N, C-alpha and C positions, 0 to 999 in steps of 0.2 A: 568468373575470374578464378575461383578455386579449382575448377575443373581444368582450366588452361594451365595453371601452375602445376597441377598434378600430372597433366599430360606431358608438360615440358620435363618434369623431373624423371618421368618414366623413360624418356628418350636419352637421358644423360648416362654417362658411364658409371656414375655413382650408384644408380639404382641397379645397374646390371651386375655390379660386384656381388650383390646379395644372391644372385642366381648362380654365380660361379666364384666363390671366395678363394679358390686356388690361385686365381690370377694375382692376388695380393702377395702370395709366396713368391711367385715368379718375378713380380716387380721388385721385391726385396733382393732376390738372387741377382737380378740384373744390376741393381744399385751396388751390390757387393762386388760384382765383377768390374764395374766402373771404378770402384775404389781401388781394386787391385791394379787396374790399368793406369789410373792417374797418379795415385799416391805411391803405390809399390812398384810401378813401372814394369808390370808383368806383361811382356809382349804388347805394349799399348797400341801399336799401329794396327793391330788386328783385333785384340781383345776388346778395345773400346767400341769399334763399330759393331762387333758381335753383341756386346752387352746392350748397346742402344737399340739394335734390331730386336733383341729379346724384349726390351721394354715396349717398343712400338707394337709388337705383335700381341702382347698380353694386355694392352689397354682396351678395356671393353668398349665395343662400339666403333673402334677406329677402322676396322675392316680393311686393313692394309694388305694382309696376307690370308689366302684361303687355301688351306692344305688340300681340300677336296678337289681342287682343280688339277692337282698333280698326283692324286692318290692311286690312280690306276697304273702308274708307270708311264703314262703318256699325258701330254698336255691336252686339256679339254679346251681347244681353241675357241669354240663357240661360246662357252660359259665365260672364258677369260675376257672376250671382247665385251660381254654384257656386264659382268660384275667384278672384273679384275681391279685390284687395288695397286697402289704404287709399288709395293714390294713384290707383288705377283709378277710384274713386268721385269723388275730387277732380277728376280729369281730365275728367269729364263736363261740368264747367262751361266748360272750354275747347272740348271737342268740340261742344257745343251752342251755342257762340258767346256764352255768358253773361258770362264774366269780362271780356273786352276791352270790351264795351259798358258794363258797370258802371264800369270804370275811366274810360272816356270821360265818363260822367256826373259822376264826381268831379272830373275835369279841368275840365269845363265849370263846375262849381260854384265852382271856385277861380280862374277866369280872368276877367279884365277885358277885354272887347272894346272898351272906350272908345277906346283909341288907334287901332284900326282904323276905328271909326265916325268919329272926328274927322278921319282922313286916309285915305280909302278908296283912294287911289292906291297905298298900300303893299300892297294885295292883289296887285298885279302882281309885287311882289318875292317874296311867298309862292308865287305860281304859278311864277315862274322858278326858284325854288330846288328845285322838283320835277324839274329837269333831271337830277339825279343818279339818280333812279329809273329813267329811261329809258336813261341811259348804262349803268348797271349791268345793266339788262335785256339790252341789246345785247352788253355785255361777256360775260355768262354764256353767251349763245348763241355768241359768238365763241370762247370757251374750248372749248366742246364741238366746234366745227368744227375747231379747230386741234389739240386733244388728245382725240380721241374715246375713247381707251383709258383716260384718267384721269378725264374728266368726262362726265356724262350729264345735262345740263341741257336740258330741253325748255322750251317757252314757259311752262308752268305753274310749273316750278321757277325759271326766270329771272324771272318776275313776282314770286315770293316773295322772291328775292334782291334784286331792284331796290327793293322797298318799304322795305328797310333805309334807303335814302337819304331817306325821309320823316322820319327821326329821331324816330319815334313808335313806341315798343315795342308798345302794344296793337294798333295798326294792322298792324304786321308780323306779329304773332301771328295776328290775325284773318284776314289774307290767306293766310298760310302754311297755316293749319289747313284751309282750303278747297281750296287749289291743290296744296300739296306737304307734307302732314302729316308725311311721313317726314323732312323737313328741319327740323322745328320746333325741336329742341334747338340745333343749330348756328346757325340764323338768329336765335333769341332771344338767345343768348350774344353773337353778333356785334353785334346791334342795340343791346343795352344797354351793351356794352363800348365801342362807338364813341360812343354818346351821352355816356358819362362822359368820353371823350377829346376832346369838342368844344373845350374850352379849349386843347388841344394841337394839334388838327388845323386849326382855322380860322385863327388869327392869321397864320401864314406865307402862306396863300393870300390873305387880306384885304390884307396889305401888298404882296404881289407884284402885285396887280391894281389898286392905287390909288396915287396920288401923295401926298406929304406934305401938299401943299396941300389935296387932297380930304379927307384924314383929319382936317384941322383945321377943317373947315366946322362952324360953329355953326348950329343949326336954330331956327326960330321956335317959340315955345311953342304947343302944341296948343290948339285951341278947347275950351271946356267942352262936355261931352256930357250932354244931358238924360236924366232917368230914363225918360221916355217912349221915347226913341230906344233905350235899352238894353233895354227890355222888348220893343219891336217887333222888334229885330234878330234874336234867336234864332228867333222865330216865322217871320219872312220867309225866313231862311236855310234853315230846316228844309223849308219848302214848296218853295222854288226848287231847292235841291240835290237833294231827294228826287225831284222831278219830272224833273230833268235827268239824274241818275244814280241810279236806284232802288236799285241794289246798295249805294250808300253810305248809304242811309237809316238802318240800325241804328246806325252809328257817329255820323253827323251828328245824328241824332235824339236820341240820348242825350247827346251833347256839348251840344247846344243846350237840352235839357230841364234839365240840370244848371245851365246858365247862367241860365235863366229862373227857377229856384228861388232863385238868388242875387240876381237883379236885381229881381224883382217886389216884394220887401219884405214879403210876407205869409207866407212859408214859411221863416223863418230857421232853425227847428229842422231841417227837412228838408235845407236847404242845408248846415248844419253836419254833419249825419249823412253826407251824400254826400261831403263833403270829408274827413272824419276817420274815424269808426268804420267805415262801410261800405267806404270806399276802402282802409283798412288791412287789413281782413279779406280782401277780394278780392285785394289785392296778395300777401298771404301764400299764399293758395290757388293763385293763378295762377303765382307764382314757383316754388313747390315742384312743381307739376304740369308746368310747362314744363321744368324741370331734369330731371325724371324721364324725359323722352323722349330725353335725351342718353345713350343706351347706347353701349357700345364699338363695336359693329358699324356704327352710324350715324355716330358722331362721329369715329372714328379712320380717316378716309378722305381721299382727294384732294379729294372733294367739299367737305369742311369747309374745306380750304385755299383752294379757289376761292371759297367763300362769304365768308371773311374778306378775301380780296383784293378782290372786287367790292364788299364792304361799305364799305371805306375809299375806294374810287373813287367810290361813290355819295355819300358825305359830302363828298368833295372837290369833285366837279362840282356838287353841290347848292349848296355855299357859293359857288362861282365863278359859277353862274347867277344867284344872288341879288345878288351884288356887281355883276356886269356890267349887269344891268337897272337897278340903282340908279345906276350911273354914267351910263347913258343918260338916266334920268329927271333926274339932276342937270344934264346938259347942256341938256335941254329946259326945265328950270325956271330957267335962268340962274344956276346955282350955288347953289341953296338947299337941296339934299339931300345929306347926307353919305353917300357910297356904303357906308360901313361897316355901316349898318343893314340893308343887303340881305342880309348873311350870316345874319341872324337868321331869314330865311325858311325855314330848314331845320326849323323847329319846335323840338323840344327845349326846351319852355317851362319856366322862363324863362332857362335856362342860356345859350342862344345870344344872347339879348338882353343878358345881362350881359357876354358876351364882346365884343360891339359897344361897350358902355359902357367896358370896361376898355381896349381898344385905342384908343378915341377919347381917353380921358383921358391915356393915355401920350403921345399926340401933342400934346394941348392940355389941360393941367390946368384943371379947372373946366368942361369941356365936357360937358354932361349929355345923353347920347343914349339913355338907358335907355327912357324912355317912347316916344320915336320908334321905337326898335327893337322895342318890344312890338307895334307895328302889323303889320309883316311876320311877327313871331314867331307871333302867334295866327292870322294868315292862313295860315301854313305848316301849322298843325294842320288847318284846313279844307281846304287844298290837298292834303295827304297823304291825307285821308279820301276826297276826290273821286278822286284818282289810284288809290286802292285800289278804289273803286267801278268805275272804268273797266276796270281789269285783271280784276276779278271778272266784269264784264259780258261781257268778251271770252272768258275762258278757264275760268270756273267752270261745270261741268256739274252741275246740281242733281240 
């Protein structure tokens, strides 16, 4: 009887913790992320699935995810069929690039590009806000040069870290999967955590770079955008961007397809499905799968600290880039553009646009900047996808 009890205990996860006590730290981290998602409401729709996926993968003996099945850059189909766990199969949607693209379709179906079409100049703000991507890219390379014993970021890893500055979770996942899949867990956690902190990170930078007079500028009402323009826009953008940066075609194509479903007026059921049922299902699968990649040996390293540091730099410089180009455009327009709307160029739709609105109304109650900020906001989504395509074109070996 004693041997049977001992044998049973050795098969439990409790005994396995003694062999790898780091899993306790990962379990605590996952619980902390759940707290942020549930209590603090930090991007709960994705942070909660990520946190629970992290919990599942770090439970000793659960055997739901096996990183070695995907370690070579290719799926070991034979081993997957023999020993694959639940999350191994869910992870295929990430490995094959399916989930991020479907998320983009849902985003497109719920996005109104009208403000961008009405004021195309805001596209420059969305482009300038991608500055954070390239600053973080250079910062990651610099960390490796300064501290080679702690960090080991090559151009592929630096590209994946930099894309955090696009403030677009699916784009960060899509790029990281192809360039540095071993960093997927830390980068996803950093990307969605900082997206949730946009209302905290952005206002001090916006105020530091603008004067009170600039923050009080009221902007003219946007012109009405016709239905024809809204239908033509996603088609033209898909063709142009895909020809310019072919690597961005999957993301841009699905984003614009979702938007076309919304604007064409004849596929309402499909548009609602893309925005709701499909989006929710894919979000669950993507979140749990991404969280499962955050194992102790990957997450509890100096690399993760470097990713978190460069991630906040990416958001900060992205915000600064958008505000500064908006200040320049304000000067050129004779004081008709409120520079606060430039901060929305970091994407994070529609949270960043709401931050512009909130900061603007604190300076001048009744000043409505939301629709004006939506222009650079949706331009940032396009800009981050193009930046991702550029990085993939340069560093992705098919």
